[in-house]
C-alpha positions in Angstrom: 207.3 260.4 271.6 207.7 258.6 268.4 207.1 262.2 266.4 209.7 263.7 268.7 212.4 260.9 267.7 211.6 261.8 263.9 212.0 265.4 264.3 215.4 264.9 266.3 216.7 262.4 263.5 215.8 264.5 260.7 217.4 267.5 262.7 220.5 265.9 263.1 220.7 264.9 259.3 220.1 268.5 258.3 222.7 269.4 260.7 225.5 266.9 259.4 224.4 267.6 255.7 225.0 271.6 256.4 228.4 271.0 257.8 229.3 268.4 255.0 230.2 265.8 258.1 231.3 262.5 257.4 228.5 261.1 259.5 225.7 262.6 257.1 225.2 259.0 255.6 224.5 257.6 258.9 222.2 260.0 260.3 220.1 259.8 256.9 219.7 256.2 257.7 218.7 256.7 261.2 216.0 259.4 260.2 214.7 257.1 257.5 214.5 254.2 259.9 212.4 256.5 262.3 210.7 257.9 259.6 209.4 254.3 258.8 208.8 253.3 262.2 206.7 256.2 262.4 204.5 255.4 259.3 204.3 251.8 260.4 202.9 252.9 263.6 200.6 255.1 261.8 201.8 258.1 263.8 202.5 259.9 260.3 200.9 258.8 257.5 203.0 256.6 254.9 202.8 258.9 252.3 204.4 261.7 254.1 206.9 259.3 255.2 207.7 258.8 251.8 207.8 262.3 250.7 210.2 263.2 253.7 212.5 260.4 253.1 212.5 261.4 249.0 213.5 265.1 250.1 216.1 263.6 252.2 217.7 261.4 249.8 217.5 264.0 247.3 219.3 266.6 249.7 222.2 264.0 250.3 222.4 263.3 246.7 222.7 267.0 246.0 225.3 267.7 248.8 227.1 264.8 247.9 227.3 266.0 244.2 228.3 269.6 244.9 231.0 268.5 247.2 232.4 266.0 244.5 232.4 268.9 242.0 234.2 271.1 244.5 236.9 268.6 245.0 237.4 268.1 241.5 237.3 271.8 240.6 240.2 272.2 243.4 242.2 269.5 242.1 241.7 271.0 238.4 242.5 274.3 239.3 246.2 274.2 239.4 246.8 272.1 236.2 247.2 273.6 232.5 246.7 271.9 229.2 249.0 271.0 226.5 248.2 271.6 223.3 249.7 269.9 220.1 252.3 272.3 218.6 252.2 272.5 214.6 249.1 272.1 212.8 
């Protein structure tokens, strides 16, 4: 039952992250909580839980960085640079 909760929480986070949903951060917190709980109960090895949490966190950071870059690229697209005249 604990493993099932972990798998469902991770699956929900992945789905939210792929959809760039606003709830991805809360889904990540829930998945990390479920992984910690499973490790504490020794359902999964603590190192395996740490590895999976690390991968989820890095995915969240990568997705946030790419979303931020896409947002800044779309706002900078219509701007033009002014140059100094003379010289």
